[in-house]
Structure formats: C-alpha cells, structure tokens
C-alpha positions in Angstrom: 147.3 15.1 97.2 149.7 14.1 94.5 152.4 12.0 95.4 155.8 12.4 93.4 158.3 9.3 92.9 161.4 9.4 94.8 164.1 10.0 91.8 166.4 7.2 92.2 169.1 8.1 89.4 172.5 8.4 90.8 174.1 12.1 90.9 177.7 10.6 90.2 176.8 7.2 89.3 176.3 6.1 85.7 172.8 4.8 84.5 171.4 4.9 81.3 169.1 7.5 80.1 166.4 5.1 79.6 165.3 1.3 79.8 167.7 -1.7 81.0 171.3 -2.3 81.6 173.3 -4.5 83.2 177.2 -5.7 82.8 179.8 -3.3 81.7 181.6 -4.7 78.5 184.0 -3.0 76.4 185.9 -1.2 78.9 189.2 0.9 77.0 190.8 3.9 77.3 191.7 5.6 73.9 192.5 9.4 72.8 191.4 10.8 76.1 188.4 8.9 76.4 187.2 5.9 79.0 184.7 4.1 77.1 182.0 2.0 78.6 180.3 -0.5 76.8 177.4 -2.4 78.4 174.6 -5.2 78.6 171.3 -3.2 76.8 167.9 -3.7 76.5 167.0 -0.6 74.3 163.1 -1.9 74.1 162.3 -2.5 77.7 163.1 -2.1 81.6 164.1 -5.8 82.0 166.6 -7.9 80.6 165.7 -8.5 77.1 167.6 -9.1 73.6 170.9 -7.7 74.1 172.6 -5.1 72.7 175.7 -3.1 73.7 174.9 0.3 74.9 177.9 3.1 74.5 179.0 5.7 76.7 182.2 7.8 77.1 184.0 9.9 80.0 187.3 11.9 80.4 187.0 12.2 84.0 185.5 8.9 85.2 182.2 11.0 86.8 180.8 12.6 84.0 179.5 10.6 81.3 178.0 11.3 77.6 175.9 8.5 76.8 176.2 7.6 72.9 174.3 5.6 70.3 174.1 1.9 70.5 177.5 0.6 69.7 176.3 -3.0 68.4 172.9 -4.5 67.4 171.7 -8.4 67.3 172.1 -10.0 63.7 172.2 -13.4 61.8 175.1 -14.7 64.7 172.7 -13.8 67.8 172.0 -11.1 70.1 175.2 -9.1 71.7 176.5 -10.7 74.7 179.4 -9.5 77.0 182.8 -9.0 76.0 185.9 -6.8 76.2 187.8 -4.3 73.5 191.2 -3.4 73.1 193.3 -1.0 71.0 195.1 -2.6 68.6 198.5 -0.5 68.6 200.4 -2.9 65.8 197.6 -3.5 63.4 197.3 -7.6 64.1 194.2 -7.9 62.8 194.9 -5.6 59.7 191.8 -3.5 60.5 194.0 -0.6 60.9 196.5 0.1 57.7 196.4 3.7 58.7 196.3 4.5 62.5 195.4 2.4 65.5 191.4 1.5 66.3 189.5 -0.2 68.3 188.6 -4.1 68.4 185.7 -5.3 70.3 185.7 -8.9 71.1 182.2 -9.9 72.3 180.2 -13.4 72.7 176.7 -13.9 70.3 174.2 -15.7 71.6 172.0 -17.7 69.5 168.6 -18.8 70.1 166.4 -20.8 68.0 163.2 -22.8 68.0 163.7 -26.4 68.8 167.4 -26.0 68.9 169.7 -25.8 71.6 170.9 -22.2 72.5 174.7 -21.5 70.8 177.1 -18.7 72.1 180.2 -18.1 70.0 183.0 -15.3 70.6 183.1 -12.9 67.5 184.9 -9.2 66.6 184.1 -5.9 65.3 186.1 -3.0 65.1 186.1 0.9 65.0 187.9 3.5 62.7 186.1 6.5 64.3 187.4 6.2 68.1 184.5 3.8 68.6 181.7 6.0 67.0 180.8 3.5 64.7 181.4 -0.1 64.4 181.6 -2.6 61.6 181.6 -6.5 62.5 184.6 -8.8 60.8 183.1 -10.6 58.1 184.8 -14.1 59.4 182.5 -14.1 62.2 182.4 -16.0 64.7 186.2 -16.5 65.4 185.8 -18.9 68.0 183.2 -21.4 69.0 182.5 -24.6 71.0 179.8 -26.9 70.0 179.8 -28.9 73.1 179.5 -25.9 75.4 175.9 -24.0 76.2 177.5 -21.3 78.4 180.6 -20.1 76.4 180.6 -16.5 77.3 181.6 -13.2 78.2 185.4 -13.1 76.7 188.2 -10.8 78.2 191.1 -10.2 75.6 194.5 -8.3 76.6 198.0 -8.3 75.2 200.3 -10.2 76.5 204.1 -8.9 75.9 206.4 -11.3 76.8 204.7 -14.1 74.3 203.5 -11.3 71.9 200.3 -12.7 71.7 196.9 -11.9 72.7 195.3 -14.1 75.3 191.6 -14.6 75.8 190.0 -15.9 79.1 186.3 -16.9 78.6 183.4 -18.2 80.6 182.9 -22.2 80.3 180.0 -23.3 82.8 181.6 -23.5 85.9 185.4 -23.0 84.9 187.5 -20.4 82.6 189.7 -21.2 79.8 192.4 -19.6 78.1 193.2 -19.0 74.3 196.0 -17.2 72.7 196.0 -15.7 69.4 198.4 -13.3 67.1 195.7 -11.5 65.6 192.4 -12.0 67.2 191.0 -13.9 64.6 192.9 -17.4 65.0 192.6 -18.7 68.3 194.5 -21.5 70.4 193.4 -23.5 73.2 196.2 -23.4 76.5 194.3 -24.2 79.4 191.3 -24.2 81.8 190.9 -23.2 85.3 188.6 -23.4 87.7 188.0 -26.9 88.9 187.9 -27.6 92.5 188.6 -24.2 93.9 186.5 -20.9 94.3 183.0 -20.5 94.9 180.3 -22.8 92.5 177.1 -21.7 94.0 176.4 -20.8 90.2 177.6 -20.6 86.5 180.9 -18.6 86.2 180.3 -15.5 84.4 182.7 -12.3 83.0 186.0 -13.1 83.5 189.2 -10.8 84.0 193.0 -11.4 84.2 195.4 -8.9 84.9 199.0 -8.5 86.6 199.6 -6.0 89.5 202.6 -4.9 91.5 202.3 -6.1 94.7 202.7 -3.1 97.4 203.8 -1.4 95.0 207.3 -3.3 94.2 208.2 -2.6 90.6 209.8 -6.0 90.8 207.3 -8.2 92.4 204.1 -8.6 90.6 201.3 -11.1 90.8 198.1 -12.0 88.2 194.6 -11.6 89.8 191.8 -13.7 88.2 188.4 -12.0 88.7 185.2 -14.1 88.0 181.4 -13.6 88.6 179.1 -16.0 89.7 175.6 -16.0 88.7 172.7 -16.3 91.2 172.9 -20.2 92.3 169.1 -20.2 93.8 167.8 -20.1 97.4 170.6 -20.9 99.4 173.0 -18.8 98.2 173.8 -14.9 98.4 172.5 -14.3 95.1 175.1 -13.1 92.0 178.4 -12.2 93.3 182.1 -11.7 92.1 185.2 -13.7 93.6 188.7 -13.3 92.9 192.1 -15.6 92.8 195.7 -14.4 93.0 198.4 -16.3 91.5 200.8 -16.7 88.4 200.5 -16.5 85.0 203.0 -17.7 82.4 201.1 -16.7 79.2 199.4 -20.2 79.1 198.6 -21.5 82.4 197.1 -19.3 85.4 198.3 -20.9 89.0 196.4 -20.2 91.9 198.6 -19.4 95.2 197.7 -21.2 98.4 195.6 -18.1 99.9 193.2 -18.5 96.7 192.4 -21.8 97.7 189.7 -20.4 100.0 186.9 -18.5 98.5 187.9 -14.7 98.2 185.1 -12.1 97.5 185.9 -9.0 95.6 182.8 -7.0 97.7 181.0 -8.4 100.6 177.7 -6.2 99.9 175.0 -7.6 97.8 175.0 -5.5 94.6 178.4 -5.5 92.7 178.5 -7.8 89.6 179.7 -8.5 86.5 182.6 -5.8 87.0 185.8 -6.0 85.0 188.9 -3.6 84.5 189.8 -1.3 81.8 192.2 -2.0 78.8 195.1 0.0 77.4 195.2 2.9 80.5 198.5 4.5 79.7 201.9 3.5 81.2 202.0 6.6 82.9 199.3 6.5 84.2 199.5 3.0 85.2 196.4 2.0 87.3 194.4 -0.5 86.9 190.9 0.8 86.8 187.5 -1.5 87.7 183.7 -0.6 87.2 180.7 -3.0 88.4 177.4 -3.2 87.7 175.4 -2.3 90.9 172.6 -4.8 91.2 172.5 -8.7 91.8 170.4 -11.0 89.6 168.2 -12.2 92.7 166.3 -9.1 92.2 167.4 -7.3 89.1 164.6 -6.9 87.0 162.4 -5.8 90.2 164.5 -2.6 91.5 161.6 0.3 91.7 163.3 2.7 89.2 161.2 4.6 87.0 161.8 4.0 82.8 165.3 2.8 83.6 166.9 0.3 85.5 170.5 -0.3 86.1 173.5 1.5 87.6 177.1 1.1 87.7 179.9 1.3 90.7 182.1 4.4 91.2 185.4 3.4 89.1 187.7 2.0 91.7 191.3 1.4 91.5 192.9 -2.2 92.2 196.1 -2.6 93.6 197.8 -5.8 95.7 199.0 -5.6 99.4 200.3 -8.4 101.6 197.8 -8.7 104.6 198.4 -11.1 107.4 201.0 -12.8 104.7 198.8 -13.0 101.5 198.8 -10.8 98.5 195.3 -9.4 98.9 193.1 -7.7 96.4 192.5 -3.7 97.6 189.8 -1.3 96.2 189.7 2.2 96.6 187.9 5.1 95.2 189.3 6.4 91.7 191.4 9.7 92.6 188.9 12.1 90.2 186.5 11.3 92.8 188.6 13.4 95.4 189.2 16.1 92.7 185.4 16.4 92.2 184.8 17.4 95.7 182.6 20.4 97.0 183.1 20.6 100.6 180.2 20.5 103.0 181.8 20.0 106.6 185.2 19.1 108.0 185.8 18.2 111.7 188.9 17.1 113.5 188.7 15.7 117.4 185.2 16.0 117.7 183.2 14.4 120.5 180.0 12.5 119.8 177.5 15.0 120.9 179.6 17.7 118.6 179.2 15.4 115.7 175.4 15.0 116.4 174.8 18.5 116.5 177.1 19.4 113.4 175.2 17.1 111.3 171.7 17.8 112.5 170.7 20.7 110.4 172.3 18.9 107.0 170.3 17.7 104.4 172.1 15.2 102.0 170.7 13.0 99.1 174.0 12.0 97.3 177.7 12.9 99.2 181.1 11.6 100.3 181.7 10.6 104.1 185.2 10.1 105.5 185.4 9.4 109.0 188.5 7.9 111.3 187.6 7.3 114.7 189.5 5.7 117.9 190.3 1.9 117.8 188.0 -0.5 119.3 185.2 1.9 119.2 181.4 0.5 117.8 180.1 3.5 115.7 178.3 4.2 112.6 175.9 6.4 110.8 172.2 6.6 109.7 172.0 7.7 106.0 169.7 8.9 103.8 167.1 9.3 107.1 163.7 10.1 107.0 160.4 10.1 109.6 160.4 6.0 108.4 163.2 4.9 106.9 166.8 4.9 107.0 170.3 3.0 106.4 172.6 2.3 109.0 176.2 1.7 108.3 178.6 0.8 111.1 181.3 -0.7 112.6 180.3 -3.2 115.4 183.8 -3.7 117.3 183.0 -6.4 119.9 182.1 -8.8 116.8 184.9 -7.2 114.7 182.2 -6.5 111.8 181.2 -4.0 109.2 177.5 -3.8 108.2 175.1 -2.1 106.2 171.6 -2.7 107.4 168.9 -1.7 105.0 165.7 -3.7 106.4 164.5 -0.1 106.9 166.3 1.7 104.0 162.9 2.3 102.2 161.5 0.7 99.6 162.1 -3.0 100.2 158.9 -4.9 99.6 159.6 -5.4 95.5 161.5 -8.8 96.3 161.4 -11.0 99.5 165.6 -11.2 99.2 166.2 -7.6 99.0 165.8 -6.4 102.8 168.6 -7.6 105.1 171.8 -6.6 107.3 175.1 -7.8 105.6 178.0 -8.1 107.9 181.3 -9.1 106.8 184.7 -9.7 109.4 186.8 -6.4 109.3 190.7 -7.0 108.3 192.6 -6.7 111.0 196.2 -7.6 110.7 197.5 -9.0 114.1 194.7 -8.9 116.0 194.4 -12.0 118.1 192.4 -11.1 120.5 189.5 -9.8 117.8 190.2 -13.4 116.2 189.6 -15.2 119.6 186.7 -13.4 119.9 185.3 -14.0 116.6 185.9 -17.9 116.8 184.4 -17.8 120.0 181.1 -16.0 118.6 181.1 -18.4 115.5 181.3 -15.2 113.0 182.5 -16.8 109.8 184.5 -14.7 107.3 181.3 -13.7 105.5 178.1 -13.3 107.3 174.7 -12.8 105.9 172.2 -12.3 108.1 169.3 -11.3 105.4 167.5 -14.8 106.4 167.1 -14.0 109.9 163.9 -11.8 109.8 163.4 -11.4 113.6 167.2 -9.9 114.3 166.7 -7.9 111.2 163.8 -6.0 112.2 164.6 -5.7 116.0 168.3 -4.6 114.9 167.1 -2.3 112.0 164.2 -0.7 114.1 166.4 0.0 117.2 168.9 1.8 114.9 166.5 4.0 113.1 163.8 4.9 115.9 166.6 5.3 118.8 168.4 7.4 116.4 165.4 9.3 115.5 164.8 9.9 119.3 168.5 11.2 119.9 169.6 7.7 121.5 172.7 6.3 120.1 171.6 2.6 118.9 174.4 -0.1 120.9 175.0 2.3 123.6 174.0 -0.9 125.9 176.6 -2.9 124.0 180.1 -4.0 125.5 182.9 -2.5 123.4 185.6 -5.1 123.7 188.9 -3.4 123.3 191.8 -5.0 121.5 189.6 -6.1 118.2 191.5 -3.4 116.3 195.2 -4.0 115.0 197.9 -2.3 116.7 198.8 -1.4 113.4 195.9 0.4 113.3 195.3 3.1 115.6 191.9 4.3 114.0 189.2 2.4 111.9 188.9 4.6 108.8 185.8 4.5 106.6 185.2 6.1 103.2 181.6 5.8 102.6 179.9 6.7 99.3 176.4 8.0 99.0 173.8 8.4 96.1 170.2 8.0 95.5 170.1 4.4 95.6 173.2 3.4 96.7 176.1 2.9 98.9 179.6 1.9 98.8 181.7 1.3 102.0 185.6 1.3 101.8 187.0 0.3 105.2 190.9 0.2 106.1 192.0 1.7 102.8 190.2 -0.9 100.9 191.0 -4.0 102.6 186.9 -4.7 102.6 184.7 -3.1 100.2 181.0 -3.4 100.6 178.4 -2.2 97.9 174.2 -2.3 98.8 171.5 -0.5 96.7 169.3 1.4 98.8 165.7 3.1 97.6 164.5 5.5 100.2 162.0 8.4 99.7 162.4 11.3 98.4 162.6 13.3 101.5 164.9 10.8 102.8 167.7 13.4 103.3 169.0 13.7 107.0 172.3 12.0 108.4 173.1 10.6 112.0 175.9 9.2 114.0 175.7 6.8 117.1 178.1 4.8 119.0 178.6 2.2 121.8 179.7 5.0 123.8 179.0 8.5 124.6 183.0 9.3 124.9 184.1 8.4 121.8 185.7 10.7 119.9 186.2 10.8 115.8 189.7 12.1 115.1 188.6 12.9 111.4 185.0 13.6 109.4 184.8 15.3 106.2 181.5 15.1 104.3 181.5 16.4 100.7 179.3 16.6 97.4 180.7 14.9 94.6 180.3 17.6 91.1 178.6 14.9 88.8 176.9 14.8 85.5 173.5 14.9 87.1 173.4 16.6 90.0 174.3 19.1 92.4 177.7 21.4 92.5 
C-alpha cells in the first residue's frame, strides 16, 4: 500500500512555491499592494546563498509569488533588510514619480578572509517588479564588525531624516541620513539590557499611540535573538518600549526586564510594514514561523519555511506598563467562512457538536467562564494531537506538541510550552504562581518524563471520552476581577498553531506536523460543569485552500 505524505503547506499562511525561505524582508505598502520580500535560497530547501524572494498581496491572505527580486553580486549574497517609498525623491532615483528603495545587507565570504557585511541600496520604478542596484554600493561599512546586518529604515518626519536601526553583534546602532546614501552614526542601544542569549538580528523601531490616545505615544524596539545554544529556547524575539528623539532610543523602566514578543517557539525575525497609509493607521507585523534550532530539518517536501498570519500591533497599559499587544489582522475576519457557532454551551454539548467536524485549517474563538481550566486537542488523529489550553491553577496558557505528529526530526522539537497569562489585578493568582515557583516564561521542553505523561494523557483520555485534567483542583481567583471570561483565538493551519489570549496580551506560535488524517477537534475541561459562553469555528478563505 502506498503511503501518502501529509501536505504541510498552510491554507492561509504564505510559504514559497519551492525551496528555502526564512526572514521576512522589505515589507512595504505601495499602490494598493503589500510587498513581502524574504530570505530565499532558490537552489535548495535548506539555508544557502541568500537572495530576496518576492510576493505581494492586497488582502494579507492571498499571495502572488513574483520572480526573485535581488540576486548575489560582487559585493556578496543578499541578507535581510527593509524597503521604503521615497515620496520626496530624496535619493534622486525618482524624478517623475515616487518609487521603492530597498536597503539590505551584502554578506561577503572569501577564502582566507574575514566575513564582511555592508549595507547597500537598490531601487525600483515599476512597483517592485524589477530592481536596479545603486552604483555607489555599499553605502555603509563597519570593518570592525563581523555581524553588521539587517537594516530597518524609516522616515522620521520631526527631524526630516531617514533613520536606520541595524544589528551590530549584541547591540543595535542607529544612523541618520538625508538621502539614504550618506549615513551618520547617532547612538547605540542594548548594552546591559535585554536578553543576550544569542546574536541580535532583524531590529525594528516604530511609534505607537498608547491606549488609542493620539496625544500619547511611545516607541517600540523589536530585536530578534539568534539560537544561543543548548541552554536557550532557540531563536526568539524580544521588545522594548521607550522614547526616541530622532537620535537615541531610551527604554522605559518596564523594559529593564526581558519582554518576549511571542511565548511559543516559532515566531522569529518579524518586522512591520512600512508606509501603511495614514487613513489605515495600523502597525502591521509578520514573522517567520520557525526556529533556528531546527529550521533546516522541518519535515516539509520540496519547500521549507512559512510566515505567521499578519498581526496588528498596539500599545496598551497593563499593570501600569505600556505593553505590546498583538491581534490578528482584521482581514482575517473578513475571510471567515462559518462552520459552527454556539453560545452558553456546556462541556457535554460542545463535545457533541465537535465530534462530527473534520478540520485541517480553521480559526477557533472561545470565551469560557473565568477561573476554569479548559482546552482543545487540535489536529487530532488516532495516535497524535496537540492540546492547547488554559490551566487556571497554574495561571498558564500552554501548547503541548509532544504528540503533535512528526517530532523526531530534531531532539528539541517536541515539548510543552507554557507562559503565565497576563491577569491584571489577580493578586491571588500571583501569590499562587509565586508559591508554585512558576516564572514569567516557563518551558518544560527539557522534562521528558512530564512531557510524555501529560501529552499521552491529554490525547488518549480525549480519545476515550475522558477530559484531561478532570481530577485537578481548579482554584478560583486566577482570573482578574476585570476579566469575567477567559478569551482565546486560535488559528490552526496544516502545520501551525497561533494562540492569542486576552485580546492579544499573550501570544504563542508553534509549528506542528500532524499526519494527513489528523483532522479531528475535541474539547476538555477540569470540571464537567464548565460553560463556554461563546464558541465560533470558521474556515479561512485562502489562496491555497478550501472555501
């Protein structure tokens, strides 16, 4: 009997038609199109000589992949960078009408010589379809730095300057320029602050209103961190909030502690789109769904690498601190195709409603009573499934992929990933968390015994009709008095899970690789009397898939 390989290509996530993809690059909006350039090896499905691949979309869901935009040359291969619209022709490249400028890293390796990384320009006069490299490349060099890369450039209107933030080892440097060609150093950021588990990469810097108040704004710095070795969680992204005066970024007090953008394992190198129109006003973000710990080994066929869904970033006050929130882009709501919607349904009733469903890619929205432990087993099959849930006693949101499907391609892939939920005002919950010794970011991927026991129990008990965790004590008061319900939005695709808790206060992104027949969805709870206030399941009408 012939065994068919599962198709892990997402229905509504961008992935290359073939070969390798990693970091998103050059994200810019121009003339009705969202451009996504990306690190691409067109001759292999593992990391290799980097090019800029290219795709465009008008709705952030349906993507058209275009020919390769930038190829290696005498200055080196094409590493990460950004793109902007030169509305005022500051470069002199666009005498007739505005065009696109890409600012990227040239990476040069030569025999018996140190690696050289420099910053260069290319420009396009035909909406990004073809590119001309600037004859004066490179425009910025630092001979003292082997890791000098990933420039993010934006226009700073108060100073009338272009600003570049670029990764330099384990800090970032800021530069300014009147024309994108001549750059002046202004400051460094990162010494003695944040996580330094690996090399700093792919920075971003942007301004956001706080709590939607147009009179109050702060600046957000994103910094990705490369895989720091066996003692780390692999590659991840942190963020800082502070002030920016056109030359120097000054972090707020809350940013003295490490603050993670995503508490899963598979959201890296993400940056935001440039030149979103003022009438839209959103800060839109996209990340690479993988982790350098195992990125070259993920079990896809003929292609490798996918992006997260597009996310809207906002700043909101949580426990007195300006906190970065992430919500799925509203375009995903417009693409919903209804499957199931229920209100005030019991655990038993929801179990019955889910039993006949067969879903490979979908969105699940749920609101449950405060203080209740509950969850769902996603992409469930005869021998695999991925429990995702809220543990009220521990105050944790978790994804358990120990039995999610194909996990053996790397020793560090299988694991239970958990994070403390943001519960403003929950003193009882905080006390319980301290008593249990739960930290702000908990990973149990190194505890094989508990992984195996927890995951096997969740999957096998659900298959037998028993709800995982039913014998655990659920303590009241874990949720804030402000939050009368626990709210989750879960996006499931053929090889990914993205979970948004509490309106985007906490986000987890994990890859999974289930078998092709793993399309069931089941529910569990710590108490049979649990009532789900609202449940909605939708398919997402996407370029690759159903609906």
